[in-house]
C-alpha positions as CSV (number, residue, x, y, z in Angstrom):
1,M,98.4,122.7,121.1
2,K,101.9,120.9,122.1
3,K,100.4,120.0,125.6
4,G,97.2,118.5,123.9
5,L,99.4,116.5,121.5
6,M,101.6,115.4,124.6
7,I,98.3,114.2,126.4
8,A,97.1,112.2,123.4
9,N,100.3,110.4,122.9
10,A,100.3,109.6,126.6
11,L,96.8,108.1,126.4
12,L,97.9,106.2,123.4
13,A,100.7,104.8,125.2
14,L,98.6,103.6,128.1
15,S,96.0,102.2,125.7
16,I,98.6,100.1,123.7
17,S,100.4,99.2,127.2
18,A,96.8,97.9,128.5
19,Q,96.2,96.0,125.1
20,A,99.8,94.5,125.3
21,Q,99.3,93.2,128.8
22,N,96.1,91.7,127.7
23,V,97.4,89.9,124.8
24,N,100.4,88.6,127.1
25,K,97.8,87.1,129.3
26,L,95.6,85.4,126.8
27,I,98.6,84.3,124.5
28,K,100.8,82.3,126.7
29,V,104.2,80.5,126.0
30,K,103.2,77.2,127.7
31,E,100.1,76.9,125.5
32,V,102.0,77.8,122.4
33,R,104.4,75.1,123.3
34,Q,101.8,72.5,123.8
35,T,100.1,73.2,120.6
36,I,103.2,73.1,118.5
37,A,104.4,69.9,120.2
38,T,101.3,68.1,119.4
39,L,101.0,69.1,115.8
40,S,104.9,68.2,115.2
41,A,105.0,65.1,117.4
42,D,106.1,61.8,115.8
43,D,102.6,60.3,115.9
44,M,101.5,62.9,113.3
45,E,103.7,61.0,111.2
46,G,104.8,64.3,109.1
47,R,101.5,65.3,108.2
48,A,101.9,64.2,104.6
49,T,98.8,64.8,102.2
50,F,96.4,61.9,102.2
51,S,98.1,60.1,105.2
52,R,96.8,58.9,108.4
53,G,98.9,61.5,110.1
54,I,97.3,64.4,108.4
55,D,93.8,63.3,109.2
56,K,94.8,63.1,112.8
57,A,96.3,66.6,112.6
58,A,93.1,67.9,110.9
59,T,90.9,66.4,113.9
60,Y,92.9,68.0,116.3
61,I,92.5,71.5,114.6
62,E,88.8,70.9,114.4
63,N,88.7,70.1,117.9
64,R,90.6,73.3,118.8
65,F,88.4,75.7,116.6
66,K,85.4,74.0,118.3
67,A,86.7,74.6,121.9
68,A,87.5,78.4,120.8
69,G,83.9,78.7,119.9
70,L,84.3,79.2,116.2
71,Q,81.8,78.6,113.7
72,P,82.1,76.6,110.3
73,M,82.4,78.4,107.1
74,A,78.9,79.4,105.7
75,G,77.5,76.4,103.8
76,N,79.6,74.0,105.7
77,S,78.1,71.6,108.4
78,S,81.8,71.0,109.7
79,F,85.1,72.6,110.0
80,R,86.5,70.5,107.3
81,Q,86.3,72.4,103.9
82,N,86.3,69.6,101.3
83,I,88.1,70.1,98.0
84,P,86.3,68.4,95.2
85,S,87.9,67.1,91.9
86,M,91.2,66.0,93.4
87,I,92.8,62.7,92.6
88,K,95.7,60.6,94.3
89,V,98.1,59.3,91.6
90,T,100.4,56.6,92.9
91,P,103.1,55.1,90.2
92,R,103.0,51.7,89.6
93,Q,105.6,51.3,87.2
94,M,108.4,53.6,85.9
95,Q,110.9,52.8,83.4
96,V,113.4,55.1,81.6
97,S,116.3,54.5,79.3
98,I,118.5,57.4,77.9
99,N,121.3,56.8,75.4
100,G,120.3,53.0,75.6
101,A,120.9,52.6,79.5
102,V,118.4,51.9,82.0
103,V,117.9,54.7,84.6
104,P,117.7,53.4,88.3
105,A,114.0,53.6,89.6
106,E,115.4,55.9,92.6
107,N,116.3,58.3,89.9
108,I,113.2,58.9,88.5
109,I,110.3,61.1,89.5
110,T,107.2,61.4,87.1
111,A,104.2,63.8,87.2
112,S,101.1,62.8,85.0
113,I,97.6,62.0,85.8
114,G,97.6,58.9,83.7
115,S,99.9,56.1,82.0
116,F,101.9,57.0,78.9
117,D,104.9,55.9,76.8
118,W,107.7,57.9,74.8
119,N,109.6,56.3,72.3
120,S,111.6,59.0,71.2
121,L,112.7,62.5,71.9
122,D,110.2,63.7,69.2
123,G,107.9,66.7,70.9
124,I,109.8,66.5,74.2
125,Q,111.1,69.5,75.9
126,V,114.4,69.1,77.7
127,I,115.3,71.2,80.6
128,R,118.5,71.0,82.6
129,E,118.6,71.8,86.5
130,T,122.1,72.6,86.8
131,A,124.0,73.0,90.2
132,G,123.4,76.7,90.0
133,K,119.7,76.6,90.0
134,D,117.3,75.9,92.9
135,L,115.2,72.8,92.5
136,R,112.9,73.6,95.5
137,K,112.1,76.8,93.8
138,D,111.7,75.5,90.4
139,Y,109.9,72.2,91.1
140,R,106.2,73.4,90.9
141,G,106.8,75.3,87.9
142,L,108.6,72.5,86.0
143,V,105.5,70.2,86.9
144,K,103.0,72.7,85.8
145,N,104.8,74.1,82.7
146,G,102.2,72.5,80.5
147,R,104.4,70.5,78.0
148,K,105.7,67.1,77.9
149,T,109.0,67.8,79.6
150,L,112.2,65.7,80.5
151,V,114.1,67.3,83.4
152,L,117.6,66.4,83.7
153,V,118.6,67.2,87.5
154,D,122.3,67.4,88.6
155,P,123.4,65.2,91.2
156,A,124.1,68.1,93.6
157,F,120.2,67.9,94.2
158,A,120.1,64.3,95.3
159,D,118.9,65.1,98.8
160,V,115.9,67.3,97.6
161,F,115.2,64.8,94.8
162,K,114.9,62.0,97.3
163,T,112.4,64.1,99.4
164,Y,110.2,64.7,96.2
165,R,110.4,61.3,95.0
166,A,109.1,60.1,98.4
167,Q,106.1,62.4,98.3
168,V,105.3,61.3,94.8
169,M,105.8,57.4,95.4
170,G,103.4,57.9,98.4
171,G,100.7,59.5,96.1
172,A,100.6,62.8,94.4
173,A,97.5,65.1,94.7
174,I,96.4,66.4,91.2
175,D,93.5,68.3,90.2
176,K,92.0,66.5,87.6
177,N,90.5,69.6,85.9
178,H,94.0,70.9,85.6
179,A,96.1,67.9,85.0
180,P,99.8,68.3,84.4
181,Q,101.3,67.2,81.1
182,Q,103.8,64.2,81.3
183,V,106.8,65.6,83.2
184,V,109.8,63.0,84.1
185,F,112.7,64.2,86.0
186,V,115.9,62.1,86.0
187,L,118.7,62.5,88.5
188,G,122.2,62.0,87.0
189,K,125.1,63.7,85.1
190,I,123.9,63.4,81.3
191,D,126.0,65.4,79.2
192,E,124.7,64.3,75.8
193,L,121.2,63.3,75.1
194,K,121.0,60.8,72.1
195,S,117.9,58.7,72.6
196,L,114.9,58.3,75.1
197,T,112.2,55.9,76.0
198,V,109.8,56.1,78.9
199,H,107.1,53.6,80.3
200,Y,104.9,55.0,82.8
201,E,101.9,53.4,84.5
202,A,99.9,54.7,87.7
203,D,97.0,54.1,89.7
204,N,94.2,56.8,90.1
205,K,91.8,57.1,92.9
206,E,89.6,59.9,94.0
207,V,90.3,60.7,97.8
208,P,89.3,63.1,100.4
209,L,91.3,66.4,100.5
210,F,90.4,69.3,102.8
211,N,91.1,72.5,104.6
212,V,90.2,73.1,108.2
213,A,88.3,76.6,108.3
214,G,86.3,78.4,110.7
215,M,84.9,81.8,111.5
216,I,83.8,84.4,113.8
217,P,81.2,86.6,112.4
218,G,81.5,90.2,112.2
219,K,79.3,92.7,114.2
220,S,79.0,95.5,111.8
221,K,80.7,94.6,108.7
222,P,80.0,90.8,108.3
223,D,80.4,90.8,104.5
224,E,84.1,92.3,104.9
225,Y,86.5,89.3,105.6
226,V,89.9,89.1,107.4
227,V,91.9,85.9,106.7
228,F,94.3,84.4,109.2
229,S,96.2,81.3,107.7
230,G,98.9,78.8,107.7
231,H,99.2,75.4,106.2
232,Y,99.0,72.3,108.3
233,D,100.5,69.7,105.8
234,H,104.2,68.7,105.6
235,L,106.4,66.1,103.9
236,G,105.4,62.7,105.8
237,I,107.9,60.1,106.3
238,G,111.2,59.6,104.0
239,K,112.4,56.0,104.4
240,G,116.1,55.8,105.1
241,M,116.6,59.4,106.3
242,T,118.7,60.3,109.3
243,P,118.7,60.8,112.0
244,D,115.0,59.4,111.7
245,S,112.6,59.2,109.0
246,I,109.9,61.5,110.0
247,Y,109.6,65.2,108.6
248,N,107.8,66.6,111.7
249,G,107.5,70.0,110.1
250,A,107.6,71.9,113.4
251,D,108.5,75.2,111.9
252,D,107.3,74.4,108.4
253,D,104.3,75.0,109.3
254,A,103.1,73.5,112.7
255,S,104.4,77.1,113.8
256,G,101.9,79.0,111.7
257,T,99.1,76.5,112.3
258,T,99.8,77.3,116.0
259,A,99.6,80.8,115.5
260,V,96.4,80.5,113.6
261,I,94.8,78.4,116.6
262,E,96.1,80.9,119.1
263,L,94.7,83.9,117.3
264,A,91.4,82.2,116.9
265,K,91.2,81.8,120.7
266,Y,92.4,85.4,121.3
267,F,89.9,87.1,118.9
268,K,87.0,85.0,120.1
269,K,87.7,86.1,123.8
270,Q,88.0,89.7,122.7
271,N,84.6,89.4,120.9
272,N,84.9,92.9,119.4
273,N,85.5,92.2,115.6
274,E,83.5,94.3,113.5
275,R,84.8,92.3,110.3
276,T,84.1,88.6,109.9
277,L,87.3,86.7,110.8
278,I,88.4,83.6,109.2
279,F,90.8,81.3,110.4
280,V,92.0,78.4,108.0
281,A,94.6,75.8,108.1
282,F,95.4,74.8,104.5
283,T,96.2,71.3,103.0
284,A,98.4,70.4,100.5
285,E,100.8,73.4,100.4
286,E,103.8,71.5,99.9
287,I,102.7,69.6,96.9
288,G,100.9,72.6,95.0
289,G,99.0,74.8,97.2
290,F,95.8,72.9,96.3
291,G,94.2,74.1,99.9
292,A,94.9,77.7,99.1
293,R,93.6,77.6,95.6
294,Y,90.4,76.1,96.4
295,F,89.9,78.4,99.3
296,T,90.2,81.3,96.9
297,S,87.5,79.9,94.9
298,T,85.0,80.0,97.8
299,V,85.2,83.6,98.7
300,N,84.7,86.8,96.9
301,P,88.2,88.3,96.7
302,D,86.5,91.9,96.8
303,K,85.3,91.0,100.3
304,V,88.5,89.8,101.7
305,V,90.1,93.1,103.4
306,A,93.4,91.4,104.3
307,M,95.1,88.2,104.7
308,F,97.7,87.3,107.4
309,N,99.4,84.2,106.3
310,I,101.8,82.9,108.8
311,E,104.6,80.7,107.6
312,M,107.7,79.5,109.7
313,I,107.7,81.7,112.7
314,G,109.9,79.4,114.9
315,K,113.3,81.1,115.0
316,P,114.5,84.5,115.3
317,S,114.5,86.5,112.1
318,K,117.9,88.0,110.8
319,F,116.8,91.3,112.6
320,G,116.6,89.3,115.9
321,R,113.8,88.6,118.4
322,N,110.7,90.8,118.4
323,S,110.9,91.0,114.6
324,A,109.5,89.5,111.5
325,F,109.3,90.1,107.8
326,I,106.3,90.6,105.6
327,T,106.5,89.2,101.9
328,G,105.5,91.9,99.2
329,F,105.8,94.7,101.9
330,E,106.1,97.3,99.2
331,R,102.9,96.1,97.4
332,S,100.5,97.6,99.8
333,D,100.4,99.6,102.9
334,F,99.3,96.3,105.1
335,G,102.7,96.4,106.8
336,R,102.7,100.0,107.6
337,I,99.3,99.6,109.3
338,L,100.6,96.7,111.4
339,Q,103.6,98.7,112.5
340,R,101.7,101.7,113.4
341,N,99.6,99.4,115.6
342,L,102.9,98.3,117.3
343,Q,104.0,101.9,118.4
344,G,105.2,101.6,122.0
345,T,106.1,98.0,121.6
346,Q,109.4,96.5,120.9
347,F,108.4,94.3,117.9
348,K,108.9,95.4,114.5
349,F,107.8,94.3,111.0
350,Y,110.4,94.6,108.2
351,P,110.3,94.2,104.4
352,D,111.1,90.7,103.1
353,P,115.1,90.6,103.1
354,Y,115.1,87.9,100.6
355,P,113.5,89.3,97.4
356,E,115.4,87.2,95.2
357,Q,113.4,84.0,96.7
358,N,110.1,85.5,95.3
359,L,108.6,84.4,98.5
360,F,105.5,86.5,98.0
361,Y,104.3,84.0,95.3
362,R,105.5,81.0,97.0
363,S,103.1,80.6,99.8
364,D,99.5,80.2,100.3
365,N,98.7,84.0,100.1
366,A,99.7,83.9,96.5
367,T,96.2,83.1,95.2
368,L,94.3,85.7,96.9
369,A,97.1,88.2,96.1
370,M,96.8,87.6,92.4
371,Q,93.2,88.6,92.9
372,G,94.1,92.1,94.2
373,V,93.9,91.3,97.8
374,P,96.5,92.5,100.2
375,A,97.5,89.0,101.1
376,H,100.9,88.8,102.7
377,T,102.9,86.2,104.4
378,I,104.5,86.9,107.9
379,S,107.8,84.8,108.6
380,T,110.8,84.9,110.8
381,D,112.6,82.2,108.9
382,Q,116.3,83.0,107.7
383,I,115.6,80.9,104.5
384,D,119.0,81.4,103.2
385,V,120.8,79.7,106.2
386,D,118.1,77.3,107.6
387,H,119.8,73.9,107.6
388,D,116.3,72.4,109.1
389,Y,114.1,73.6,106.3
390,H,112.5,70.5,104.5
391,Q,114.7,68.1,106.6
392,V,113.8,65.5,109.3
393,T,115.6,67.9,111.8
394,D,112.8,70.4,111.7
395,E,111.6,69.3,115.2
396,L,110.3,71.1,118.4
397,K,113.7,71.1,119.9
398,T,115.2,73.4,117.2
399,L,112.7,76.2,117.7
400,D,112.6,79.1,119.9
401,V,109.0,79.0,121.3
402,K,109.3,82.3,122.8
403,N,110.0,83.6,119.6
404,I,106.9,82.0,118.2
405,T,104.7,83.5,121.0
406,L,106.2,86.9,120.5
407,A,105.3,86.9,116.9
408,I,101.7,85.7,117.5
409,R,101.2,88.4,120.0
410,A,102.5,91.1,117.7
411,I,100.1,89.8,114.8
412,A,97.2,90.0,117.2
413,L,97.9,93.5,118.4
414,S,99.0,94.8,114.9
415,A,95.6,93.4,113.4
416,R,93.3,95.1,115.5
417,T,92.6,98.2,113.4
418,I,91.9,95.9,110.5
419,V,89.9,93.6,112.6
420,S,87.8,96.6,113.9
421,G,87.1,98.1,110.5
422,K,89.0,101.1,111.0
423,D,91.7,100.3,108.7
424,A,91.6,98.8,105.1
425,P,95.1,97.8,103.4
426,T,95.4,99.1,100.0
427,R,94.9,96.6,97.2
428,V,97.7,95.0,95.4
429,A,98.0,95.0,91.7
430,K,96.2,92.0,90.1
431,F,98.0,89.2,88.5
432,E,101.4,91.2,89.1
433,R,104.6,89.1,88.7
């Protein structure tokens, strides 16, 4: 009995070793570097939603999917998955007076699908974003809170405020079917609020917005889907920033998009997937997750077996190289399956070490996870100490390309029993928060 077990373990080790050698040959540091360098180059202009740069990035990803041998999604004639009902809202005039004093324009952000006026505080919800809070974490929820709202933002958030204002002034994406109520953010120290007037005018224009998605049909289980995703948008160009004005987004999330491209190449060459594999680069993650939300509406969540959402794998995790963490690790056995498939290798997946950040519901995995899909984000980012996050310094030179490559190889190896149809992670609780 013991001898048989030893033989079985030896054969398993040999099998894993052979597969690891194969993945090392097919997923190379040089090619990973070239892909992420292209996506995060200055000529991509920070890949802001609606920009010339993001269209250029989309074309590049399309060409890579085509070269890998992927097919467009069912019903699509191209790799671009167009998102209907999106409006680009560009502010034309914003005037705010508080306690009789005019607020400087650079201290105002407004979220609304149309023009409006406020002549008093009546009916206005007032929220204070104090220095002890996290504006990056709270911003989306404040925009979508469903009430007419004035948000008073502490000057401690001046840099973050400037970033969000640049995005809004360049044109915000709004789903006309789920438009936000009138929300006004004001940066400044306002101890007592006695009076308020607001005048806001905006131009609305329907513009194209799209994910880039391709697939490899499954052999014996074509109606069961495994999704590999990352978002290809970033923050664009912020005037007056230093050391330059381009938010290159090398880690966030050119690293994840690079992983999706490399995994598409790898699995197409393997040509042994029993389940259908979907590879998708989401748009508009940074301004509301619109790409992932639309994608979720195009697939039957009950047919999605698992989602590998890859976000910021450009630097070693707090656990060191050859490691990554999985958000929502405890919500399904997804992570345990992945780790079991990595036995005999040095790589290890850990539970999310930043539970206070609520990362499970802060990336493109969230909309499918809410439908019960074991949709998890894989990351290595030390988000509590990453000084390049959402900064113009998020460039290729700040990344560890070897770390990215190790993570991509580990995802490829760890996914194999899910791709082959052998394993199906347990479902997560629907709408759990």
